[in-house]
Structures are given as structure tokens and as C-alpha cells.
C-alpha positions, 0 to 999 in steps of 0.5 A: 522441510526447507522454506524458501526465502521468497516464501518466508517473505511472502508469509511474513507480509501476509501475517503483517497484512492480516494483523493490520486488517484486524486493527484497521480493516480491509486495506482495499476499502481503506485505500479507496477512502484515503484516495477520497480524503487525499483528493479532498485535501489536495483538491485545489492542487489536482487536475484529477482524482487520486486513485486507490493504488496511488494511495499505496504510492503515497504511503511508500513515499512516506515510508521511503522518506522515513527510512532516510531519517534513520533505520527502522525495519518497520519502514522497509517492511511496510514499503514492501507491503504497500508496494504489493497492495498498490500492485494488486489495486492497480492490476485490478483497475487495469483489468477492469478497463480491459473488459 
């Protein structure tokens, strides 16, 4: 049986997400809560509330910055995972608006 690289990558990311959810809970709920917290912390600097998918953007920025400080594979894996999470949350938000 041959495993495609894309399938392997998808399986690895799914495993990482499942492991992290055991420790930290559902990422969608966490991103909603973090969006509220970031909005509170940045309230004086914002014109609008931070949306859950933007939390993914912030987390990717953090991981991207960390990757410039030295190589750590985890930063690159996490960046890809946060990208997928932000994509799903943003897609869900757009679909809700289209109804």
C-alpha cells in the first residue's frame, strides 16, 4: 500500500490537532474565547472585534516569527495547522453570511 505525501501530511496534522484537543479542548471554542480576550487586551487599539479566524492569523504570525529565530520543526507544523484552522473558521463565517 502506497501512502501519498499529501495524505500523510493530512494524517499528521489531524493527529497533532487531536492530541492538542485532548490537552486544551476544541480549537474552535478556544479561538472564540481567544478572540474575546485579544479584543479586550487590544480594545483601545481596535475599531472592530477580533474574529476567531483572525486568532489563527495571529498564531501563524507568532509561529512565523519564532521560525525566524531558529529552526524548530514544531513551529512549521503548527503554522500549517493554524492555517487549516483559520481556513475552516473563515469558511464557516463566510458561509453563515451567505445564508
